[in-house]
C-alpha atoms as an extended CHARMM CRD file, in Angstrom:
* protein
*
        91  EXT
         1         1  MET       CA            131.5660000000      115.2410000000       86.0570000000  PROA      1               0.0000000000
         2         2  THR       CA            132.1250000000      119.3240000000       86.5670000000  PROA      2               0.0000000000
         3         3  VAL       CA            130.5550000000      121.5680000000       88.8160000000  PROA      3               0.0000000000
         4         4  ASN       CA            128.6640000000      123.2860000000       85.4070000000  PROA      4               0.0000000000
         5         5  ASP       CA            126.7400000000      119.4510000000       84.8080000000  PROA      5               0.0000000000
         6         6  VAL       CA            125.9890000000      119.8420000000       88.7390000000  PROA      6               0.0000000000
         7         7  VAL       CA            124.2060000000      123.2150000000       88.8920000000  PROA      7               0.0000000000
         8         8  ALA       CA            122.5580000000      122.4650000000       85.1370000000  PROA      8               0.0000000000
         9         9  GLN       CA            120.6510000000      119.3010000000       87.1690000000  PROA      9               0.0000000000
        10        10  VAL       CA            119.1280000000      121.9110000000       90.0420000000  PROA      10              0.0000000000
        11        11  PRO       CA            116.9000000000      124.3930000000       89.2640000000  PROA      11              0.0000000000
        12        12  VAL       CA            118.8850000000      127.1110000000       91.7370000000  PROA      12              0.0000000000
        13        13  THR       CA            121.4250000000      129.3950000000       91.0600000000  PROA      13              0.0000000000
        14        14  ARG       CA            124.8020000000      128.6500000000       91.1770000000  PROA      14              0.0000000000
        15        15  ARG       CA            126.1790000000      130.5740000000       93.6780000000  PROA      15              0.0000000000
        16        16  SER       CA            123.2220000000      129.5300000000       95.7320000000  PROA      16              0.0000000000
        17        17  LEU       CA            123.7980000000      125.5910000000       95.2680000000  PROA      17              0.0000000000
        18        18  GLU       CA            126.9360000000      126.4930000000       95.9830000000  PROA      18              0.0000000000
        19        19  ARG       CA            126.3070000000      128.1730000000       99.2380000000  PROA      19              0.0000000000
        20        20  ARG       CA            123.8890000000      125.4810000000       99.8890000000  PROA      20              0.0000000000
        21        21  PHE       CA            126.1280000000      122.2690000000       99.2530000000  PROA      21              0.0000000000
        22        22  HSD       CA            128.9080000000      123.8670000000      102.1560000000  PROA      22              0.0000000000
        23        23  ASN       CA            126.7820000000      124.6350000000      104.3410000000  PROA      23              0.0000000000
        24        24  ILE       CA            125.4960000000      121.0990000000      104.6710000000  PROA      24              0.0000000000
        25        25  LEU       CA            128.3090000000      119.2570000000      103.5910000000  PROA      25              0.0000000000
        26        26  GLY       CA            131.2920000000      122.0600000000      104.6320000000  PROA      26              0.0000000000
        27        27  ARG       CA            133.2970000000      121.5250000000      101.1840000000  PROA      27              0.0000000000
        28        28  THR       CA            132.4030000000      123.3330000000       97.8170000000  PROA      28              0.0000000000
        29        29  ILE       CA            131.1420000000      120.7920000000       94.9900000000  PROA      29              0.0000000000
        30        30  ARG       CA            134.3350000000      120.8470000000       93.3500000000  PROA      30              0.0000000000
        31        31  ASP       CA            135.8890000000      118.9430000000       96.5360000000  PROA      31              0.0000000000
        32        32  GLU       CA            132.8990000000      116.8350000000       96.7220000000  PROA      32              0.0000000000
        33        33  ILE       CA            133.3460000000      115.7000000000       92.9250000000  PROA      33              0.0000000000
        34        34  THR       CA            137.0600000000      115.6530000000       93.3620000000  PROA      34              0.0000000000
        35        35  ARG       CA            136.8090000000      113.1160000000       96.9150000000  PROA      35              0.0000000000
        36        36  CYS       CA            134.3530000000      111.0820000000       95.1330000000  PROA      36              0.0000000000
        37        37  GLN       CA            136.7380000000      110.7980000000       92.1180000000  PROA      37              0.0000000000
        38        38  VAL       CA            139.8180000000      109.7150000000       94.5890000000  PROA      38              0.0000000000
        39        39  GLU       CA            137.2200000000      107.6110000000       96.2300000000  PROA      39              0.0000000000
        40        40  ARG       CA            136.8750000000      105.1280000000       92.5080000000  PROA      40              0.0000000000
        41        41  VAL       CA            140.3870000000      105.2630000000       92.4160000000  PROA      41              0.0000000000
        42        42  LYS       CA            140.8590000000      103.8430000000       95.3310000000  PROA      42              0.0000000000
        43        43  ARG       CA            138.3690000000      100.9840000000       94.5710000000  PROA      43              0.0000000000
        44        44  LEU       CA            139.5440000000       99.9500000000       91.4260000000  PROA      44              0.0000000000
        45        45  LEU       CA            143.3360000000      100.0970000000       92.5870000000  PROA      45              0.0000000000
        46        46  ASP       CA            141.7360000000       97.7810000000       95.3640000000  PROA      46              0.0000000000
        47        47  GLU       CA            139.7220000000       95.6820000000       93.3120000000  PROA      47              0.0000000000
        48        48  THR       CA            141.1070000000       95.2670000000       89.7810000000  PROA      48              0.0000000000
        49        49  ASP       CA            144.3320000000       95.0160000000       87.9780000000  PROA      49              0.0000000000
        50        50  LEU       CA            143.3580000000       97.8440000000       85.5590000000  PROA      50              0.0000000000
        51        51  PRO       CA            146.9280000000       99.8490000000       84.6840000000  PROA      51              0.0000000000
        52        52  ILE       CA            146.8090000000      103.4660000000       85.8750000000  PROA      52              0.0000000000
        53        53  LYS       CA            145.9640000000      104.9760000000       82.9000000000  PROA      53              0.0000000000
        54        54  GLN       CA            142.4420000000      103.3530000000       82.6910000000  PROA      54              0.0000000000
        55        55  VAL       CA            141.7540000000      103.7720000000       86.6880000000  PROA      55              0.0000000000
        56        56  ALA       CA            142.4340000000      107.4480000000       85.7950000000  PROA      56              0.0000000000
        57        57  ALA       CA            139.9330000000      107.3820000000       82.8440000000  PROA      57              0.0000000000
        58        58  SER       CA            137.4450000000      105.4200000000       84.3580000000  PROA      58              0.0000000000
        59        59  ALA       CA            137.8460000000      107.8890000000       87.4730000000  PROA      59              0.0000000000
        60        60  GLY       CA            137.1040000000      110.5690000000       85.4530000000  PROA      60              0.0000000000
        61        61  PHE       CA            140.8640000000      112.4300000000       85.5150000000  PROA      61              0.0000000000
        62        62  SER       CA            141.7590000000      114.2480000000       81.9310000000  PROA      62              0.0000000000
        63        63  THR       CA            145.5810000000      112.4390000000       82.8130000000  PROA      63              0.0000000000
        64        64  PRO       CA            146.8660000000      109.4700000000       84.7910000000  PROA      64              0.0000000000
        65        65  GLN       CA            149.6560000000      112.6730000000       85.9540000000  PROA      65              0.0000000000
        66        66  ARG       CA            146.4940000000      114.5890000000       87.3500000000  PROA      66              0.0000000000
        67        67  MET       CA            144.8080000000      112.0100000000       88.9860000000  PROA      67              0.0000000000
        68        68  THR       CA            148.4110000000      111.1010000000       90.5310000000  PROA      68              0.0000000000
        69        69  LYS       CA            149.1180000000      114.6620000000       92.0250000000  PROA      69              0.0000000000
        70        70  VAL       CA            145.3670000000      114.7910000000       93.1890000000  PROA      70              0.0000000000
        71        71  PHE       CA            145.4290000000      111.7260000000       94.7340000000  PROA      71              0.0000000000
        72        72  ARG       CA            148.9860000000      112.0630000000       96.2290000000  PROA      72              0.0000000000
        73        73  ARG       CA            147.9560000000      115.7770000000       97.6260000000  PROA      73              0.0000000000
        74        74  LEU       CA            144.7150000000      113.8120000000       99.1140000000  PROA      74              0.0000000000
        75        75  GLU       CA            145.6940000000      110.6200000000      100.7630000000  PROA      75              0.0000000000
        76        76  GLY       CA            149.5710000000      111.1990000000      101.0930000000  PROA      76              0.0000000000
        77        77  MET       CA            150.9650000000      108.5430000000       98.5420000000  PROA      77              0.0000000000
        78        78  SER       CA            150.8670000000      108.0590000000       94.9870000000  PROA      78              0.0000000000
        79        79  PRO       CA            148.2710000000      105.3500000000       93.1540000000  PROA      79              0.0000000000
        80        80  MET       CA            151.2180000000      102.7810000000       92.5330000000  PROA      80              0.0000000000
        81        81  GLU       CA            152.0030000000      102.7370000000       96.1720000000  PROA      81              0.0000000000
        82        82  TYR       CA            148.2150000000      102.5780000000       97.4290000000  PROA      82              0.0000000000
        83        83  ARG       CA            148.2340000000       99.4470000000       95.3440000000  PROA      83              0.0000000000
        84        84  GLU       CA            151.7850000000       98.3150000000       96.5730000000  PROA      84              0.0000000000
        85        85  ARG       CA            150.4220000000       99.3600000000      100.1320000000  PROA      85              0.0000000000
        86        86  ASP       CA            147.5220000000       97.3290000000       99.5250000000  PROA      86              0.0000000000
        87        87  LYS       CA            148.8690000000       94.1530000000       98.4340000000  PROA      87              0.0000000000
        88        88  ASP       CA            151.9120000000       94.3670000000      101.8370000000  PROA      88              0.0000000000
        89        89  ALA       CA            149.1540000000       94.4750000000      103.9340000000  PROA      89              0.0000000000
        90        90  PRO       CA            148.2050000000       90.9620000000      105.9250000000  PROA      90              0.0000000000
        91        91  GLY       CA            145.1690000000       88.9820000000      105.5870000000  PROA      91              0.0000000000
């Protein structure tokens, strides 16, 4: 999903939508799309044993490398570190 996909679904200008979106959520449309993608990655890592390549594709990332870069920036660790952290947690 891209910002253009979102804009195409509403009857307002891109600039107006971006302004409204930022005023309400405090982040850009692109940032929200990325946040949702990372949440999907985390869910897939927690709930499946899918290979990283499939996780990236399922979450809408163009490449596993792009997913890893974005995930590390937002979560402070790689997707594999996140998956291993989950396995090491007590319970």
